[in-house]
N, CA, C and O atoms as a GROMACS GRO file, in nm:
protein
  644
    1MET      N    1  21.851  -0.197  10.407
    1MET     CA    2  21.718  -0.174  10.460
    1MET      C    3  21.703  -0.239  10.596
    1MET      O    4  21.640  -0.182  10.686
    2LYS      N    5  21.760  -0.362  10.614
    2LYS     CA    6  21.749  -0.430  10.742
    2LYS      C    7  21.818  -0.351  10.852
    2LYS      O    8  21.766  -0.343  10.964
    3SER      N    9  21.935  -0.291  10.823
    3SER     CA   10  22.005  -0.216  10.926
    3SER      C   11  21.926  -0.091  10.965
    3SER      O   12  21.927  -0.052  11.082
    4PHE      N   13  21.858  -0.028  10.870
    4PHE     CA   14  21.776   0.088  10.900
    4PHE      C   15  21.659   0.048  10.988
    4PHE      O   16  21.626   0.119  11.084
    5THR      N   17  21.595  -0.064  10.959
    5THR     CA   18  21.482  -0.112  11.038
    5THR      C   19  21.528  -0.146  11.180
    5THR      O   20  21.460  -0.112  11.277
    6LEU      N   21  21.643  -0.212  11.192
    6LEU     CA   22  21.698  -0.246  11.322
    6LEU      C   23  21.731  -0.119  11.401
    6LEU      O   24  21.700  -0.111  11.520
    7ALA      N   25  21.793  -0.022  11.338
    7ALA     CA   26  21.827   0.103  11.404
    7ALA      C   27  21.701   0.175  11.451
    7ALA      O   28  21.698   0.230  11.561
    8LEU      N   29  21.599   0.176  11.367
    8LEU     CA   30  21.473   0.240  11.403
    8LEU      C   31  21.409   0.169  11.523
    8LEU      O   32  21.360   0.235  11.615
    9ALA      N   33  21.410   0.038  11.522
    9ALA     CA   34  21.353  -0.040  11.633
    9ALA      C   35  21.430  -0.015  11.762
    9ALA      O   36  21.370   0.002  11.868
   10LEU      N   37  21.563  -0.013  11.754
   10LEU     CA   38  21.644   0.011  11.873
   10LEU      C   39  21.623   0.151  11.928
   10LEU      O   40  21.618   0.170  12.050
   11SER      N   41  21.610   0.249  11.840
   11SER     CA   42  21.588   0.385  11.889
   11SER      C   43  21.450   0.397  11.954
   11SER      O   44  21.435   0.472  12.051
   12ALA      N   45  21.351   0.326  11.904
   12ALA     CA   46  21.218   0.328  11.966
   12ALA      C   47  21.223   0.265  12.104
   12ALA      O   48  21.161   0.315  12.197
   13LEU      N   49  21.297   0.154  12.119
   13LEU     CA   50  21.311   0.091  12.249
   13LEU      C   51  21.385   0.182  12.347
   13LEU      O   52  21.347   0.191  12.464
   14ALA      N   53  21.487   0.248  12.300
   14ALA     CA   54  21.562   0.338  12.387
   14ALA      C   55  21.475   0.453  12.434
   14ALA      O   56  21.483   0.494  12.550
   15THR      N   57  21.391   0.505  12.347
   15THR     CA   58  21.302   0.614  12.384
   15THR      C   59  21.203   0.567  12.488
   15THR      O   60  21.178   0.638  12.586
   16GLN      N   61  21.144   0.448  12.469
   16GLN     CA   62  21.050   0.395  12.567
   16GLN      C   63  21.120   0.371  12.700
   16GLN      O   64  21.064   0.401  12.806
   17SER      N   65  21.239   0.318  12.697
   17SER     CA   66  21.313   0.292  12.819
   17SER      C   67  21.343   0.421  12.893
   17SER      O   68  21.328   0.426  13.015
   18ALA      N   69  21.384   0.524  12.822
   18ALA     CA   70  21.414   0.652  12.886
   18ALA      C   71  21.289   0.714  12.945
   18ALA      O   72  21.294   0.777  13.051
   19ALA      N   73  21.177   0.696  12.878
   19ALA     CA   74  21.052   0.753  12.928
   19ALA      C   75  21.010   0.687  13.059
   19ALA      O   76  20.942   0.750  13.139
   20LEU      N   77  21.049   0.562  13.081
   20LEU     CA   78  21.009   0.490  13.202
   20LEU      C   79  21.113   0.499  13.313
   20LEU      O   80  21.091   0.448  13.423
   21SER      N   81  21.228   0.562  13.285
   21SER     CA   82  21.330   0.569  13.388
   21SER      C   83  21.297   0.683  13.485
   21SER      O   84  21.221   0.774  13.452
   22CYS      N   85  21.355   0.676  13.602
   22CYS     CA   86  21.329   0.776  13.706
   22CYS      C   87  21.459   0.849  13.739
   22CYS      O   88  21.567   0.791  13.736
   23MET      N   89  21.445   0.976  13.771
   23MET     CA   90  21.559   1.052  13.822
   23MET      C   91  21.580   1.009  13.967
   23MET      O   92  21.484   0.977  14.038
   24ARG      N   93  21.705   1.008  14.010
   24ARG     CA   94  21.733   0.973  14.149
   24ARG      C   95  21.676   1.082  14.240
   24ARG      O   96  21.715   1.198  14.228
   25PRO      N   97  21.584   1.046  14.330
   25PRO     CA   98  21.525   1.148  14.417
   25PRO      C   99  21.625   1.197  14.521
   25PRO      O  100  21.716   1.124  14.562
   26ASP      N  101  21.607   1.322  14.563
   26ASP     CA  102  21.693   1.384  14.663
   26ASP      C  103  21.603   1.449  14.768
   26ASP      O  104  21.510   1.521  14.732
   27PRO      N  105  21.627   1.425  14.897
   27PRO     CA  106  21.538   1.481  14.999
   27PRO      C  107  21.531   1.634  14.998
   27PRO      O  108  21.426   1.690  15.026
   28VAL      N  109  21.641   1.701  14.966
   28VAL     CA  110  21.639   1.848  14.965
   28VAL      C  111  21.554   1.898  14.848
   28VAL      O  112  21.478   1.993  14.862
   29GLU      N  113  21.568   1.835  14.732
   29GLU     CA  114  21.484   1.873  14.619
   29GLU      C  115  21.337   1.849  14.652
   29GLU      O  116  21.251   1.930  14.616
   30THR      N  117  21.308   1.739  14.722
   30THR     CA  118  21.170   1.712  14.762
   30THR      C  119  21.124   1.818  14.861
   30THR      O  120  21.011   1.866  14.850
   31PHE      N  121  21.207   1.855  14.958
   31PHE     CA  122  21.171   1.960  15.052
   31PHE      C  123  21.134   2.088  14.978
   31PHE      O  124  21.030   2.148  15.004
   32ASN      N  125  21.219   2.129  14.884
   32ASN     CA  126  21.194   2.253  14.809
   32ASN      C  127  21.066   2.243  14.726
   32ASN      O  128  20.991   2.340  14.715
   33ARG      N  129  21.041   2.126  14.669
   33ARG     CA  130  20.920   2.107  14.587
   33ARG      C  131  20.795   2.116  14.673
   33ARG      O  132  20.699   2.184  14.635
   34VAL      N  133  20.794   2.049  14.788
   34VAL     CA  134  20.673   2.052  14.870
   34VAL      C  135  20.657   2.189  14.939
   34VAL      O  136  20.544   2.231  14.966
   35ALA      N  137  20.768   2.257  14.968
   35ALA     CA  138  20.759   2.391  15.027
   35ALA      C  139  20.693   2.489  14.929
   35ALA      O  140  20.625   2.583  14.971
   36ALA      N  141  20.714   2.466  14.800
   36ALA     CA  142  20.655   2.554  14.698
   36ALA      C  143  20.515   2.510  14.657
   36ALA      O  144  20.447   2.583  14.584
   37ALA      N  145  20.471   2.395  14.702
   37ALA     CA  146  20.339   2.343  14.664
   37ALA      C  147  20.228   2.420  14.735
   37ALA      O  148  20.251   2.475  14.843
   38PRO      N  149  20.110   2.423  14.676
   38PRO     CA  150  19.999   2.492  14.743
   38PRO      C  151  19.946   2.416  14.865
   38PRO      O  152  19.882   2.476  14.951
   39ASP      N  153  19.971   2.287  14.873
   39ASP     CA  154  19.926   2.206  14.985
   39ASP      C  155  20.025   2.217  15.101
   39ASP      O  156  20.142   2.249  15.082
   40ASP      N  157  19.976   2.189  15.222
   40ASP     CA  158  20.063   2.183  15.339
   40ASP      C  159  20.118   2.041  15.352
   40ASP      O  160  20.050   1.943  15.323
   41TYR      N  161  20.243   2.032  15.397
   41TYR     CA  162  20.311   1.904  15.415
   41TYR      C  163  20.374   1.896  15.552
   41TYR      O  164  20.412   1.997  15.611
   42TYR      N  165  20.386   1.773  15.601
   42TYR     CA  166  20.467   1.742  15.718
   42TYR      C  167  20.595   1.679  15.668
   42TYR      O  168  20.596   1.606  15.568
   43VAL      N  169  20.705   1.707  15.738
   43VAL     CA  170  20.829   1.633  15.718
   43VAL      C  171  20.846   1.553  15.846
   43VAL      O  172  20.865   1.610  15.954
   44LEU      N  173  20.841   1.422  15.834
   44LEU     CA  174  20.846   1.333  15.949
   44LEU      C  175  20.970   1.244  15.942
   44LEU      O  176  21.015   1.207  15.834
   45TYR      N  177  21.023   1.211  16.059
   45TYR     CA  178  21.135   1.118  16.067
   45TYR      C  179  21.103   1.015  16.173
   45TYR      O  180  21.076   1.049  16.288
   46GLY      N  181  21.105   0.890  16.134
   46GLY     CA  182  21.075   0.783  16.229
   46GLY      C  183  21.049   0.653  16.156
   46GLY      O  184  21.101   0.630  16.047
   47GLN      N  185  20.967   0.568  16.218
   47GLN     CA  186  20.940   0.436  16.163
   47GLN      C  187  20.793   0.417  16.133
   47GLN      O  188  20.706   0.448  16.215
   48LEU      N  189  20.767   0.366  16.015
   48LEU     CA  190  20.634   0.327  15.973
   48LEU      C  191  20.629   0.175  15.982
   48LEU      O  192  20.715   0.107  15.927
   49THR      N  193  20.530   0.123  16.051
   49THR     CA  194  20.516  -0.023  16.059
   49THR      C  195  20.385  -0.064  15.992
   49THR      O  196  20.282   0.002  16.006
   50PHE      N  197  20.393  -0.173  15.918
   50PHE     CA  198  20.278  -0.223  15.843
   50PHE      C  199  20.304  -0.368  15.805
   50PHE      O  200  20.415  -0.418  15.821
   51ASP      N  201  20.201  -0.435  15.756
   51ASP     CA  202  20.211  -0.573  15.711
   51ASP      C  203  20.276  -0.575  15.573
   51ASP      O  204  20.214  -0.535  15.474
   52THR      N  205  20.398  -0.621  15.565
   52THR     CA  206  20.470  -0.620  15.437
   52THR      C  207  20.407  -0.716  15.335
   52THR      O  208  20.430  -0.700  15.215
   53ASP      N  209  20.330  -0.813  15.381
   53ASP     CA  210  20.261  -0.902  15.287
   53ASP      C  211  20.155  -0.828  15.206
   53ASP      O  212  20.110  -0.878  15.103
   54ALA      N  213  20.115  -0.710  15.252
   54ALA     CA  214  20.014  -0.632  15.180
   54ALA      C  215  20.072  -0.551  15.065
   54ALA      O  216  19.997  -0.495  14.985
   55LEU      N  217  20.206  -0.544  15.055
   55LEU     CA  218  20.267  -0.470  14.944
   55LEU      C  219  20.235  -0.539  14.812
   55LEU      O  220  20.234  -0.662  14.805
   56PRO      N  221  20.207  -0.461  14.706
   56PRO     CA  222  20.179  -0.523  14.576
   56PRO      C  223  20.304  -0.588  14.518
   56PRO      O  224  20.416  -0.542  14.541
   57GLU      N  225  20.282  -0.692  14.444
   57GLU     CA  226  20.393  -0.759  14.376
   57GLU      C  227  20.409  -0.696  14.238
   57GLU      O  228  20.334  -0.604  14.204
   58ALA      N  229  20.503  -0.743  14.161
   58ALA     CA  230  20.525  -0.691  14.026
   58ALA      C  231  20.394  -0.697  13.947
   58ALA      O  232  20.315  -0.790  13.962
   59VAL      N  233  20.374  -0.598  13.866
   59VAL     CA  234  20.251  -0.586  13.788
   59VAL      C  235  20.274  -0.648  13.651
   59VAL      O  236  20.375  -0.621  13.586
   60SER      N  237  20.180  -0.731  13.608
   60SER     CA  238  20.199  -0.797  13.478
   60SER      C  239  20.105  -0.744  13.371
   60SER      O  240  20.113  -0.787  13.256
   61GLN      N  241  20.017  -0.653  13.407
   61GLN     CA  242  19.925  -0.600  13.306
   61GLN      C  243  19.921  -0.448  13.314
   61GLN      O  244  19.938  -0.389  13.420
   62ILE      N  245  19.898  -0.389  13.200
   62ILE     CA  246  19.887  -0.244  13.190
   62ILE      C  247  19.755  -0.213  13.122
   62ILE      O  248  19.726  -0.282  13.024
   63PRO      N  249  19.671  -0.120  13.163
   63PRO     CA  250  19.700  -0.023  13.268
   63PRO      C  251  19.694  -0.085  13.406
   63PRO      O  252  19.634  -0.191  13.427
   64VAL      N  253  19.758  -0.016  13.499
   64VAL     CA  254  19.771  -0.066  13.635
   64VAL      C  255  19.667   0.001  13.724
   64VAL      O  256  19.653   0.124  13.725
   65ALA      N  257  19.594  -0.079  13.798
   65ALA     CA  258  19.500  -0.024  13.896
   65ALA      C  259  19.580   0.017  14.019
   65ALA      O  260  19.672  -0.054  14.060
   66GLU      N  261  19.544   0.130  14.079
   66GLU     CA  262  19.615   0.174  14.199
   66GLU      C  263  19.587   0.076  14.313
   66GLU      O  264  19.471   0.046  14.341
   67PRO      N  265  19.692   0.027  14.378
   67PRO     CA  266  19.671  -0.065  14.490
   67PRO      C  267  19.596   0.004  14.604
   67PRO      O  268  19.601   0.126  14.618
   68ASP      N  269  19.527  -0.075  14.685
   68ASP     CA  270  19.458  -0.022  14.801
   68ASP      C  271  19.561   0.029  14.902
   68ASP      O  272  19.672  -0.023  14.910
   69PRO      N  273  19.523   0.132  14.980
   69PRO     CA  274  19.614   0.178  15.086
   69PRO      C  275  19.635   0.066  15.189
   69PRO      O  276  19.547  -0.017  15.211
   70ILE      N  277  19.751   0.067  15.251
   70ILE     CA  278  19.787  -0.032  15.352
   70ILE      C  279  19.781   0.037  15.488
   70ILE      O  280  19.842   0.142  15.508
   71ASP      N  281  19.707  -0.023  15.581
   71ASP     CA  282  19.702   0.031  15.717
   71ASP      C  283  19.841   0.025  15.778
   71ASP      O  284  19.913  -0.074  15.763
   72ALA      N  285  19.878   0.133  15.847
   72ALA     CA  286  20.012   0.141  15.905
   72ALA      C  287  20.006   0.221  16.034
   72ALA      O  288  19.902   0.275  16.072
   73PHE      N  289  20.121   0.229  16.100
   73PHE     CA  290  20.134   0.310  16.221
   73PHE      C  291  20.268   0.379  16.216
   73PHE      O  292  20.370   0.316  16.188
   74PHE      N  293  20.269   0.510  16.244
   74PHE     CA  294  20.394   0.588  16.242
   74PHE      C  295  20.429   0.630  16.383
   74PHE      O  296  20.344   0.675  16.460
   75ARG      N  297  20.557   0.616  16.414
   75ARG     CA  298  20.610   0.663  16.543
   75ARG      C  299  20.740   0.736  16.512
   75ARG      O  300  20.836   0.677  16.460
   76GLY      N  301  20.743   0.866  16.546
   76GLY     CA  302  20.864   0.942  16.521
   76GLY      C  303  20.848   1.088  16.560
   76GLY      O  304  20.778   1.121  16.656
   77LYS      N  305  20.913   1.174  16.484
   77LYS     CA  306  20.917   1.317  16.512
   77LYS      C  307  20.881   1.396  16.386
   77LYS      O  308  20.909   1.355  16.274
   78GLY      N  309  20.818   1.511  16.410
   78GLY     CA  310  20.789   1.605  16.304
   78GLY      C  311  20.892   1.716  16.303
   78GLY      O  312  20.944   1.754  16.408
   79LEU      N  313  20.921   1.768  16.184
   79LEU     CA  314  21.020   1.876  16.169
   79LEU      C  315  20.957   2.010  16.206
   79LEU      O  316  20.851   2.046  16.155
   80THR      N  317  21.024   2.082  16.294
   80THR     CA  318  20.987   2.219  16.330
   80THR      C  319  21.110   2.307  16.304
   80THR      O  320  21.214   2.257  16.261
   81ARG      N  321  21.098   2.435  16.329
   81ARG     CA  322  21.213   2.525  16.311
   81ARG      C  323  21.327   2.492  16.409
   81ARG      O  324  21.441   2.531  16.387
   82GLN      N  325  21.295   2.420  16.517
   82GLN     CA  326  21.397   2.380  16.614
   82GLN      C  327  21.459   2.244  16.582
   82GLN      O  328  21.551   2.200  16.650
   83GLY      N  329  21.409   2.177  16.480
   83GLY     CA  330  21.460   2.045  16.442
   83GLY      C  331  21.348   1.942  16.446
   83GLY      O  332  21.230   1.978  16.444
   84PHE      N  333  21.384   1.817  16.453
   84PHE     CA  334  21.284   1.709  16.463
   84PHE      C  335  21.247   1.696  16.611
   84PHE      O  336  21.293   1.606  16.681
   85THR      N  337  21.163   1.788  16.656
   85THR     CA  338  21.135   1.800  16.799
   85THR      C  339  20.990   1.770  16.837
   85THR      O  340  20.960   1.754  16.955
   86SER      N  341  20.902   1.761  16.741
   86SER     CA  342  20.760   1.742  16.771
   86SER      C  343  20.724   1.593  16.761
   86SER      O  344  20.731   1.534  16.653
   87ASP      N  345  20.686   1.534  16.874
   87ASP     CA  346  20.645   1.393  16.871
   87ASP      C  347  20.530   1.376  16.772
   87ASP      O  348  20.436   1.455  16.771
   88TYR      N  349  20.539   1.273  16.691
   88TYR     CA  350  20.431   1.242  16.597
   88TYR      C  351  20.410   1.091  16.603
   88TYR      O  352  20.489   1.013  16.550
   89ILE      N  353  20.301   1.053  16.667
   89ILE     CA  354  20.267   0.912  16.684
   89ILE      C  355  20.123   0.898  16.641
   89ILE      O  356  20.033   0.957  16.701
   90SER      N  357  20.100   0.818  16.535
   90SER     CA  358  19.966   0.819  16.477
   90SER      C  359  19.942   0.700  16.386
   90SER      O  360  20.036   0.648  16.326
   91PRO      N  361  19.816   0.657  16.376
   91PRO     CA  362  19.782   0.566  16.267
   91PRO      C  363  19.816   0.636  16.135
   91PRO      O  364  19.817   0.759  16.128
   92ALA      N  365  19.844   0.558  16.034
   92ALA     CA  366  19.882   0.613  15.904
   92ALA      C  367  19.835   0.516  15.796
   92ALA      O  368  19.782   0.409  15.825
   93ALA      N  369  19.856   0.556  15.673
   93ALA     CA  370  19.830   0.468  15.559
   93ALA      C  371  19.951   0.476  15.467
   93ALA      O  372  20.014   0.581  15.455
   94LEU      N  373  19.982   0.366  15.403
   94LEU     CA  374  20.087   0.362  15.303
   94LEU      C  375  20.020   0.342  15.169
   94LEU      O  376  19.955   0.239  15.146
   95GLN      N  377  20.034   0.440  15.079
   95GLN     CA  378  19.976   0.430  14.945
   95GLN      C  379  20.088   0.404  14.846
   95GLN      O  380  20.172   0.490  14.822
   96VAL      N  381  20.087   0.286  14.788
   96VAL     CA  382  20.184   0.249  14.686
   96VAL      C  383  20.125   0.286  14.551
   96VAL      O  384  20.008   0.261  14.525
   97THR      N  385  20.207   0.345  14.464
   97THR     CA  386  20.162   0.372  14.328
   97THR      C  387  20.253   0.298  14.232
   97THR      O  388  20.368   0.266  14.263
   98CYS      N  389  20.199   0.271  14.114
   98CYS     CA  390  20.272   0.194  14.013
   98CYS      C  391  20.286   0.276  13.885
   98CYS      O  392  20.205   0.364  13.857
   99ALA      N  393  20.390   0.246  13.810
   99ALA     CA  394  20.414   0.306  13.679
   99ALA      C  395  20.467   0.196  13.588
   99ALA      O  396  20.565   0.129  13.621
  100GLY      N  397  20.402   0.179  13.477
  100GLY     CA  398  20.445   0.069  13.391
  100GLY      C  399  20.427  -0.061  13.466
  100GLY      O  400  20.320  -0.087  13.521
  101SER      N  401  20.528  -0.141  13.467
  101SER     CA  402  20.516  -0.272  13.531
  101SER      C  403  20.581  -0.278  13.669
  101SER      O  404  20.596  -0.387  13.725
  102TRP      N  405  20.620  -0.164  13.725
  102TRP     CA  406  20.679  -0.168  13.858
  102TRP      C  407  20.606  -0.073  13.952
  102TRP      O  408  20.544   0.025  13.911
  103CYS      N  409  20.616  -0.106  14.080
  103CYS     CA  410  20.547  -0.029  14.184
  103CYS      C  411  20.648   0.020  14.287
  103CYS      O  412  20.756  -0.036  14.303
  104GLY      N  413  20.608   0.125  14.356
  104GLY     CA  414  20.689   0.174  14.466
  104GLY      C  415  20.688   0.074  14.580
  104GLY      O  416  20.612  -0.023  14.578
  105SER      N  417  20.771   0.097  14.678
  105SER     CA  418  20.779   0.007  14.791
  105SER      C  419  20.829   0.082  14.913
  105SER      O  420  20.877   0.195  14.902
  106ALA      N  421  20.818   0.020  15.025
  106ALA     CA  422  20.870   0.074  15.151
  106ALA      C  423  20.902  -0.046  15.239
  106ALA      O  424  20.856  -0.157  15.214
  107ARG      N  425  20.983  -0.020  15.342
  107ARG     CA  426  21.015  -0.126  15.437
  107ARG      C  427  20.956  -0.090  15.572
  107ARG      O  428  20.962   0.025  15.615
  108SER      N  429  20.900  -0.187  15.637
  108SER     CA  430  20.840  -0.167  15.768
  108SER      C  431  20.947  -0.163  15.876
  108SER      O  432  21.043  -0.240  15.872
  109GLY      N  433  20.930  -0.073  15.973
  109GLY     CA  434  21.019  -0.070  16.088
  109GLY      C  435  21.157  -0.015  16.062
  109GLY      O  436  21.249  -0.041  16.140
  110VAL      N  437  21.176   0.061  15.954
  110VAL     CA  438  21.306   0.118  15.920
  110VAL      C  439  21.298   0.269  15.939
  110VAL      O  440  21.201   0.332  15.897
  111ASP      N  441  21.399   0.329  16.002
  111ASP     CA  442  21.403   0.474  16.014
  111ASP      C  443  21.402   0.536  15.876
  111ASP      O  444  21.478   0.496  15.788
  112ALA      N  445  21.315   0.634  15.857
  112ALA     CA  446  21.305   0.699  15.726
  112ALA      C  447  21.254   0.841  15.743
  112ALA      O  448  21.194   0.877  15.844
  113LEU      N  449  21.279   0.919  15.641
  113LEU     CA  450  21.230   1.056  15.629
  113LEU      C  451  21.109   1.048  15.537
  113LEU      O  452  21.117   0.992  15.428
  114TYR      N  453  20.996   1.106  15.581
  114TYR     CA  454  20.872   1.100  15.504
  114TYR      C  455  20.821   1.241  15.478
  114TYR      O  456  20.820   1.325  15.568
  115PHE      N  457  20.781   1.267  15.356
  115PHE     CA  458  20.714   1.391  15.319
  115PHE      C  459  20.568   1.353  15.295
  115PHE      O  460  20.537   1.277  15.204
  116VAL      N  461  20.478   1.407  15.378
  116VAL     CA  462  20.337   1.368  15.369
  116VAL      C  463  20.248   1.491  15.370
  116VAL      O  464  20.272   1.588  15.442
  117ARG      N  465  20.143   1.484  15.288
  117ARG     CA  466  20.047   1.593  15.286
  117ARG      C  467  19.973   1.598  15.419
  117ARG      O  468  19.937   1.495  15.476
  118ALA      N  469  19.952   1.719  15.467
  118ALA     CA  470  19.884   1.740  15.595
  118ALA      C  471  19.737   1.771  15.568
  118ALA      O  472  19.685   1.874  15.613
  119ASP      N  473  19.671   1.681  15.496
  119ASP     CA  474  19.534   1.712  15.455
  119ASP      C  475  19.430   1.614  15.509
  119ASP      O  476  19.315   1.617  15.465
  120GLY      N  477  19.467   1.531  15.600
  120GLY     CA  478  19.368   1.439  15.653
  120GLY      C  479  19.426   1.344  15.753
  120GLY      O  480  19.548   1.337  15.773
  121ALA      N  481  19.337   1.273  15.816
  121ALA     CA  482  19.380   1.171  15.911
  121ALA      C  483  19.320   1.039  15.866
  121ALA      O  484  19.202   1.036  15.832
  122PRO      N  485  19.394   0.934  15.862
  122PRO     CA  486  19.535   0.932  15.899
  122PRO      C  487  19.621   0.990  15.786
  122PRO      O  488  19.577   1.000  15.672
  123VAL      N  489  19.744   1.028  15.822
  123VAL     CA  490  19.836   1.076  15.718
  123VAL      C  491  19.867   0.960  15.625
  123VAL      O  492  19.866   0.843  15.664
  124THR      N  493  19.894   0.994  15.500
  124THR     CA  494  19.923   0.892  15.400
  124THR      C  495  20.065   0.909  15.349
  124THR      O  496  20.101   1.013  15.293
  125MET      N  497  20.145   0.806  15.370
  125MET     CA  498  20.280   0.802  15.316
  125MET      C  499  20.270   0.748  15.174
  125MET      O  500  20.208   0.644  15.152
  126GLU      N  501  20.331   0.816  15.078
  126GLU     CA  502  20.324   0.775  14.938
  126GLU      C  503  20.454   0.708  14.896
  126GLU      O  504  20.561   0.768  14.903
  127ALA      N  505  20.442   0.583  14.853
  127ALA     CA  506  20.557   0.509  14.799
  127ALA      C  507  20.539   0.502  14.649
  127ALA      O  508  20.482   0.406  14.597
  128GLY      N  509  20.586   0.604  14.580
  128GLY     CA  510  20.572   0.612  14.435
  128GLY      C  511  20.671   0.522  14.363
  128GLY      O  512  20.774   0.484  14.418
  129ALA      N  513  20.637   0.489  14.241
  129ALA     CA  514  20.723   0.402  14.160
  129ALA      C  515  20.863   0.462  14.142
  129ALA      O  516  20.961   0.389  14.130
  130CYS      N  517  20.872   0.594  14.140
  130CYS     CA  518  21.001   0.660  14.124
  130CYS      C  519  21.056   0.714  14.255
  130CYS      O  520  21.159   0.783  14.255
  131GLY      N  521  20.990   0.685  14.365
  131GLY     CA  522  21.039   0.732  14.494
  131GLY      C  523  21.019   0.882  14.509
  131GLY      O  524  20.942   0.944  14.435
  132GLY      N  525  21.089   0.941  14.604
  132GLY     CA  526  21.087   1.084  14.620
  132GLY      C  527  21.008   1.137  14.738
  132GLY      O  528  21.019   1.256  14.768
  133MET      N  529  20.930   1.054  14.807
  133MET     CA  530  20.856   1.101  14.924
  133MET      C  531  20.896   1.024  15.050
  133MET      O  532  20.861   1.064  15.161
  134ILE      N  533  20.971   0.916  15.032
  134ILE     CA  534  21.022   0.836  15.143
  134ILE      C  535  21.172   0.816  15.120
  134ILE      O  536  21.214   0.772  15.013
  135PHE      N  537  21.251   0.850  15.222
  135PHE     CA  538  21.396   0.833  15.212
  135PHE      C  539  21.442   0.751  15.332
  135PHE      O  540  21.450   0.801  15.444
  136GLU      N  541  21.472   0.625  15.305
  136GLU     CA  542  21.509   0.534  15.414
  136GLU      C  543  21.650   0.561  15.463
  136GLU      O  544  21.741   0.594  15.386
  137GLN      N  545  21.666   0.545  15.593
  137GLN     CA  546  21.793   0.555  15.662
  137GLN      C  547  21.876   0.677  15.619
  137GLN      O  548  21.990   0.663  15.575
  138PRO      N  549  21.817   0.797  15.633
  138PRO     CA  550  21.896   0.916  15.599
  138PRO      C  551  22.011   0.934  15.697
  138PRO      O  552  22.000   0.899  15.814
  139ASP      N  553  22.121   0.988  15.648
  139ASP     CA  554  22.234   1.012  15.737
  139ASP      C  555  22.212   1.142  15.814
  139ASP      O  556  22.119   1.218  15.786
  140GLN      N  557  22.297   1.167  15.911
  140GLN     CA  558  22.280   1.285  15.997
  140GLN      C  559  22.293   1.414  15.915
  140GLN      O  560  22.225   1.512  15.945
  141ALA      N  561  22.378   1.416  15.814
  141ALA     CA  562  22.394   1.535  15.730
  141ALA      C  563  22.262   1.569  15.659
  141ALA      O  564  22.228   1.686  15.646
  142THR      N  565  22.189   1.467  15.615
  142THR     CA  566  22.060   1.491  15.550
  142THR      C  567  21.960   1.546  15.650
  142THR      O  568  21.887   1.640  15.618
  143LEU      N  569  21.955   1.489  15.769
  143LEU     CA  570  21.864   1.539  15.871
  143LEU      C  571  21.899   1.683  15.910
  143LEU      O  572  21.810   1.766  15.929
  144ASN      N  573  22.028   1.712  15.921
  144ASN     CA  574  22.071   1.849  15.952
  144ASN      C  575  22.031   1.945  15.840
  144ASN      O  576  21.992   2.058  15.867
  145MET      N  577  22.040   1.900  15.716
  145MET     CA  578  22.003   1.985  15.603
  145MET      C  579  21.853   2.013  15.604
  145MET      O  580  21.810   2.122  15.568
  146MET      N  581  21.772   1.915  15.646
  146MET     CA  582  21.628   1.937  15.656
  146MET      C  583  21.599   2.049  15.758
  146MET      O  584  21.514   2.135  15.734
  147VAL      N  585  21.671   2.047  15.871
  147VAL     CA  586  21.654   2.151  15.972
  147VAL      C  587  21.696   2.286  15.913
  147VAL      O  588  21.626   2.386  15.932
  148SER      N  589  21.808   2.290  15.844
  148SER     CA  590  21.855   2.413  15.782
  148SER      C  591  21.752   2.466  15.682
  148SER      O  592  21.724   2.586  15.678
  149CYS      N  593  21.695   2.376  15.601
  149CYS     CA  594  21.592   2.416  15.505
  149CYS      C  595  21.472   2.476  15.579
  149CYS      O  596  21.419   2.579  15.538
  150MET      N  597  21.430   2.412  15.686
  150MET     CA  598  21.313   2.457  15.762
  150MET      C  599  21.339   2.593  15.825
  150MET      O  600  21.247   2.674  15.839
  151GLN      N  601  21.464   2.620  15.863
  151GLN     CA  602  21.500   2.746  15.926
  151GLN      C  603  21.526   2.857  15.824
  151GLN      O  604  21.554   2.971  15.862
  152GLY      N  605  21.519   2.823  15.695
  152GLY     CA  606  21.545   2.923  15.592
  152GLY      C  607  21.693   2.941  15.562
  152GLY      O  608  21.732   3.038  15.497
  153GLY      N  609  21.775   2.849  15.610
  153GLY     CA  610  21.919   2.854  15.586
  153GLY      C  611  21.955   2.782  15.457
  153GLY      O  612  21.875   2.773  15.364
  154GLU      N  613  22.078   2.732  15.453
  154GLU     CA  614  22.123   2.657  15.334
  154GLU      C  615  22.027   2.542  15.307
  154GLU      O  616  21.985   2.470  15.399
  155CYS      N  617  21.995   2.526  15.181
  155CYS     CA  618  21.900   2.420  15.143
  155CYS      C  619  21.933   2.377  15.001
  155CYS      O  620  21.856   2.401  14.908
  156SER      N  621  22.048   2.312  14.986
  156SER     CA  622  22.090   2.271  14.853
  156SER      C  623  22.096   2.119  14.845
  156SER      O  624  22.130   2.052  14.942
  157PRO      N  625  22.063   2.065  14.727
  157PRO     CA  626  22.064   1.919  14.710
  157PRO      C  627  22.199   1.859  14.746
  157PRO      O  628  22.304   1.921  14.729
  158GLN      N  629  22.192   1.736  14.795
  158GLN     CA  630  22.312   1.663  14.836
  158GLN      C  631  22.386   1.610  14.712
  158GLN      O  632  22.321   1.570  14.615
  159PRO      N  633  22.518   1.608  14.715
  159PRO     CA  634  22.590   1.549  14.601
  159PRO      C  635  22.565   1.398  14.594
  159PRO      O  636  22.547   1.332  14.696
  160LEU      N  637  22.566   1.346  14.471
  160LEU     CA  638  22.550   1.202  14.453
  160LEU      C  639  22.669   1.131  14.514
  160LEU      O  640  22.782   1.177  14.503
  161GLN      N  641  22.641   1.017  14.578
  161GLN     CA  642  22.751   0.941  14.639
  161GLN      C  643  22.762   0.805  14.578
  161GLN      O  644  22.848   0.727  14.616
   0.00000   0.00000   0.00000
């Protein structure tokens, strides 16, 4: 009976753990998802700067209240059919979201690819607990694939490395 109870407890923990795990985000999958969304999105490449002390720390209580947006500033380029050619320099907001006891994060002043809804000013960069809207330090192949996706060319997820 003890082994059955232990097995039942372990399987319950494994199920909870799997439910809280995240799939590894891929910029091409994100591009395809936002392209199919009813909302309009910008694909931006550049640097977001903000006060890193404003990032939420680990969460110790559930349910989790959504952290306040963090004032930020974005300097970079917007994706067009010709590539990352459109200057995009603007105040922005960083919205961190939490799931369970962990929260999303971002780094200030780091080159990154951002997928942001084009529904207001300032634009809001979303740092979700599972990621998927911010991709730090993308390589040139990823940036080239974003251009290809925008042009209607090859647009397939990158292999895991």
